C-alpha positions as CSV (number, residue, x, y, z in Angstrom):
1,M,165.2,114.7,128.7
2,N,167.7,111.9,128.3
3,S,166.5,108.3,128.4
4,K,168.4,105.5,130.0
5,R,170.6,103.5,127.5
6,I,171.4,99.8,128.0
7,R,174.9,98.8,126.9
8,N,175.1,95.7,124.8
9,A,178.0,93.5,125.8
10,M,177.1,90.3,123.9
11,T,180.2,90.5,121.8
12,M,182.4,90.1,124.9
13,A,184.3,86.8,125.4
14,I,182.6,84.1,127.4
15,F,184.7,84.6,130.4
16,F,183.5,88.2,130.8
17,L,179.8,87.1,131.0
18,P,179.7,87.2,134.9
19,V,180.9,90.9,134.7
20,V,178.3,91.6,132.0
21,F,175.4,90.2,134.1
22,F,176.7,92.1,137.2
23,L,176.7,95.4,135.2
24,A,173.3,94.7,133.7
25,G,171.9,93.9,137.1
26,C,173.2,97.3,138.5
27,A,171.8,99.1,135.5
28,A,168.4,97.5,136.0
29,K,168.4,98.7,139.6
30,K,168.9,102.3,138.6
31,P,165.8,104.5,138.4
32,L,164.4,105.2,134.9
33,A,165.1,108.7,133.6
34,E,162.3,111.1,134.3
35,S,159.7,111.8,131.6
36,P,156.1,112.7,131.5
37,E,155.3,109.1,130.7
38,T,157.5,107.4,133.3
39,G,157.1,110.2,136.0
40,L,158.3,113.7,137.0
41,T,159.4,115.0,140.3
42,L,158.3,118.6,140.3
43,S,160.1,121.3,142.3
44,Y,160.6,125.1,142.3
45,K,164.2,125.8,141.3
46,L,164.7,129.3,140.0
47,P,168.5,129.6,139.5
48,P,169.9,132.9,140.9
49,E,170.1,134.6,137.5
50,T,166.4,134.1,136.8
51,G,164.1,137.2,136.9
52,L,160.4,136.8,136.4
53,F,157.5,139.2,136.1
54,Y,154.0,138.1,137.0
55,R,150.6,139.7,136.4
56,S,147.4,138.6,138.1
57,E,143.9,139.9,137.2
58,S,140.7,138.8,139.0
59,D,137.1,139.8,138.1
60,I,134.6,139.2,141.0
61,N,130.9,139.5,140.6
62,Q,128.9,139.8,143.8
63,T,125.1,139.6,143.9
64,M,122.8,139.8,146.9
65,E,119.0,139.6,147.4
66,I,118.1,141.9,150.4
67,Q,114.4,142.2,151.2
68,G,113.4,141.5,147.6
69,Q,115.9,143.8,146.0
70,S,118.7,142.6,143.9
71,I,122.0,144.3,144.6
72,G,125.2,143.7,142.6
73,A,128.8,144.8,142.4
74,D,131.8,144.1,140.2
75,I,135.2,144.0,141.7
76,E,138.4,144.1,139.7
77,Q,141.8,143.2,141.3
78,I,145.2,143.6,139.6
79,L,148.6,142.6,140.9
80,A,151.9,142.7,139.1
81,F,155.4,142.3,140.5
82,D,159.0,141.4,139.8
83,M,160.5,138.3,141.4
84,K,164.1,137.3,141.7
85,P,165.7,134.5,143.8
86,V,168.1,135.8,146.5
87,S,169.2,132.3,147.6
88,V,168.4,128.7,147.1
89,S,169.1,126.2,149.9
90,E,168.0,122.6,150.5
91,G,164.2,122.7,150.2
92,K,163.8,126.5,150.3
93,L,164.0,129.5,148.1
94,T,164.3,133.1,149.3
95,L,162.7,135.5,146.8
96,D,163.0,139.2,146.4
97,I,159.7,140.8,145.4
98,T,159.2,144.3,144.0
99,L,155.6,145.5,143.6
100,D,154.9,147.1,140.2
101,T,151.1,147.3,140.1
102,L,148.3,146.9,142.6
103,G,144.7,147.9,142.1
104,M,141.3,147.1,143.5
105,F,138.2,148.7,141.9
106,V,134.6,148.3,143.1
107,R,131.7,149.3,140.7
108,S,128.1,149.2,141.6
109,P,124.9,151.2,141.0
110,M,125.3,152.8,144.4
111,M,129.0,153.7,144.3
112,N,132.3,153.4,142.6
113,I,135.4,153.2,144.8
114,S,139.0,152.2,144.4
115,A,141.8,151.2,146.9
116,D,144.4,153.7,148.0
117,V,147.6,151.8,147.0
118,S,150.0,154.8,147.1
119,E,152.0,153.4,149.9
120,T,152.6,150.0,148.2
121,L,154.0,150.7,144.7
122,G,157.6,150.1,144.3
123,K,157.9,148.5,147.7
124,R,160.2,145.5,148.1
125,F,160.2,142.6,150.5
126,K,161.6,139.1,150.8
127,M,159.6,135.9,151.2
128,D,160.5,132.2,151.7
129,L,159.0,129.5,149.4
130,S,159.5,125.8,149.8
131,D,160.6,123.8,146.7
132,K,157.1,122.4,146.8
133,G,155.3,125.7,146.7
134,E,154.5,126.3,150.3
135,E,154.7,130.0,151.4
136,L,156.9,129.8,154.5
137,D,157.6,133.3,155.5
138,L,155.8,136.6,154.5
139,S,156.7,138.7,157.5
140,G,158.5,141.1,155.1
141,A,155.2,141.8,153.4
142,E,153.0,142.2,156.5
143,P,153.8,145.9,157.1
144,I,153.0,146.9,153.4
145,K,149.4,148.0,153.5
146,Y,146.7,149.6,151.4
147,S,143.2,150.7,152.3
148,I,139.7,150.6,150.7
149,A,136.7,152.5,152.0
150,Q,134.9,150.8,154.9
151,A,136.9,147.7,154.5
152,G,139.9,149.4,156.3
153,S,143.5,148.5,155.7
154,R,144.8,145.2,154.3
155,S,148.4,143.8,154.0
156,I,149.7,142.9,150.6
157,A,150.7,139.6,152.3
158,L,147.2,138.4,151.7
159,H,147.8,138.4,147.9
160,F,150.9,136.2,148.3
161,Q,150.0,133.7,151.0
162,Q,148.4,131.3,148.3
163,F,149.9,132.7,145.1
164,F,152.2,129.7,144.1
165,P,150.5,126.4,143.3
166,D,151.6,123.5,145.6
167,L,153.5,120.7,143.9
168,P,152.9,117.1,144.7
169,D,155.5,115.4,147.0
170,Q,155.4,112.2,144.9
171,R,156.6,111.6,141.4
172,I,153.7,111.9,138.9
173,K,153.1,110.8,135.3
174,I,150.4,111.7,132.8
175,G,147.0,110.6,134.0
176,D,148.0,110.6,137.7
177,T,145.7,112.1,140.3
178,W,146.2,113.4,143.9
179,S,144.3,115.4,146.5
180,E,145.3,118.0,149.0
181,T,143.4,120.2,151.6
182,D,144.4,123.7,152.7
183,T,143.1,126.0,155.4
184,I,143.4,129.7,154.4
185,N,143.1,132.5,157.0
186,E,142.6,136.0,155.7
187,T,142.6,138.8,158.3
188,S,142.3,142.5,157.8
189,E,141.4,145.5,159.9
190,N,137.6,144.9,159.7
191,E,137.3,141.4,158.2
192,E,138.2,137.8,158.9
193,V,137.8,134.9,156.5
194,V,138.5,131.2,156.9
195,M,138.5,128.9,153.9
196,I,138.9,125.2,153.9
197,L,139.5,124.0,150.4
198,K,140.1,120.6,148.9
199,S,141.7,120.2,145.4
200,D,141.5,117.0,143.4
201,N,144.4,117.3,140.8
202,T,145.0,115.6,137.5
203,F,148.2,115.6,135.5
204,E,146.5,116.0,132.0
205,G,149.6,116.3,129.8
206,I,152.3,118.5,128.4
207,E,151.7,121.9,126.7
208,T,154.0,124.6,125.5
209,V,153.1,128.0,127.0
210,D,155.1,131.1,126.3
211,G,157.9,129.0,124.9
212,Y,158.2,126.7,128.0
213,E,157.4,123.0,128.0
214,C,154.9,122.8,130.8
215,V,153.1,120.3,133.0
216,K,149.3,121.0,132.6
217,I,147.4,120.2,135.8
218,V,143.6,120.6,136.3
219,S,142.4,121.0,139.9
220,Q,138.8,120.6,140.9
221,I,138.2,122.8,144.0
222,S,135.6,122.4,146.6
223,G,135.2,123.5,150.2
224,S,133.8,126.2,152.6
225,R,134.3,129.9,153.0
226,D,133.2,131.5,156.3
227,G,133.7,135.1,157.2
228,T,132.8,138.1,159.5
229,Q,133.0,141.7,158.6
230,S,132.1,144.8,160.7
231,A,131.2,148.2,159.4
232,Q,129.1,151.2,160.7
233,G,128.0,149.2,163.7
234,I,126.8,146.2,161.8
235,T,128.5,142.8,161.8
236,L,128.0,140.5,158.7
237,T,128.5,136.8,159.2
238,S,128.7,134.6,156.0
239,E,128.7,130.9,155.4
240,G,129.3,129.6,151.9
241,D,130.3,126.5,149.8
242,V,133.1,126.9,147.2
243,E,133.1,125.1,143.9
244,G,135.7,125.8,141.1
245,V,138.2,124.6,138.6
246,M,141.8,125.8,138.2
247,T,144.1,124.9,135.2
248,W,147.7,125.7,135.8
249,Y,151.1,125.2,134.0
250,F,154.5,124.6,135.5
251,A,157.7,124.7,133.5
252,Y,159.1,121.4,134.9
253,K,162.5,121.7,133.3
254,E,163.2,125.2,134.6
255,G,161.2,124.9,137.8
256,F,158.7,127.8,137.9
257,Y,155.0,128.6,137.7
258,V,154.0,129.9,134.2
259,K,150.2,130.4,134.0
260,S,146.9,129.6,135.6
261,T,143.2,130.3,135.0
262,M,140.5,129.8,137.7
263,D,136.7,130.0,137.8
264,S,134.7,129.5,141.0
265,T,131.3,130.2,142.5
266,T,130.5,130.6,146.2
267,P,126.8,130.7,147.1
268,S,126.5,131.9,150.7
269,T,124.1,132.9,153.4
270,V,124.7,136.2,155.2
271,S,123.4,137.1,158.6
272,T,123.5,140.5,160.2
273,S,123.7,141.6,163.8
274,G,123.7,145.0,165.4
275,A,121.3,147.8,164.6
276,Q,119.5,145.6,162.0
277,T,119.1,141.9,162.0
278,F,118.1,139.8,158.9
279,T,119.4,137.1,156.6
280,F,119.9,137.2,152.8
281,P,121.6,135.1,150.0
282,M,124.8,136.2,148.4
283,N,126.7,134.6,145.4
284,L,130.3,135.3,144.4
285,K,131.7,134.5,141.0
286,I,135.4,134.8,140.4
287,N,137.4,134.6,137.2
288,S,141.2,135.0,137.5
289,V,144.2,134.7,135.4
290,V,147.9,134.6,136.4
291,E,150.6,134.6,133.8
292,L,154.2,135.5,133.2
293,S,154.3,138.8,131.4
294,K,156.5,141.6,130.1
295,K,156.5,145.1,131.5
């Protein structure tokens, strides 16, 4: 990144001094060139010729204590897709998404099941993304669905509604902090979840990741997760508190998301209604990685 240079005019004749002072004054009013030390304005850019391939993997460990019995399950989620910009306008990018891989696998002592994703692979849709990372329009993804056992069908839009990290509106430099709060609604055929999450973000420095000079941001996450789920005549209602940390990398020169890691825990209380009524504790531990990849 280029730094601003001050021209030296001290060798000019004495009668040019007013002009020199005028020029120096104008130069002093110009903003400093952006750098991690003086401040960066982050935005998603993605020039039209850019094509990116993302892969996301999440490992979820769920444990419950029901009437003195410990019950656990391990859930693996995989998502991979191609992304190309279709158009870039003021403050908005339209992206063309092609699904390459989608998988969800549940393993427990009682059963092993996997999602039926046969109707999703190779499907394409368009989505709109603001230059600050807000997912604006996922209507093209809504009709593309997969199913998993008693959970019913789910739209792949759920996997994209919070995929891209939000960028700060203000210019930031190394050491700066800022906070934001998001409300996330996830609705599927038999389940509804509402999460209210606060992230306290710190610009920790610059690191090179996969050949890109990246802003490194660490986000401390806290909030609530409340949900309802119905299956076989029983309704489960859960209330939990979320705690986690996410470290993510953004190629600030090129203008795209490069990588993130996230670890979180959600201790919850679950209540049942219907044929059987009781309350039990549940805990979710999630480890996830998103990264640019090659097919």
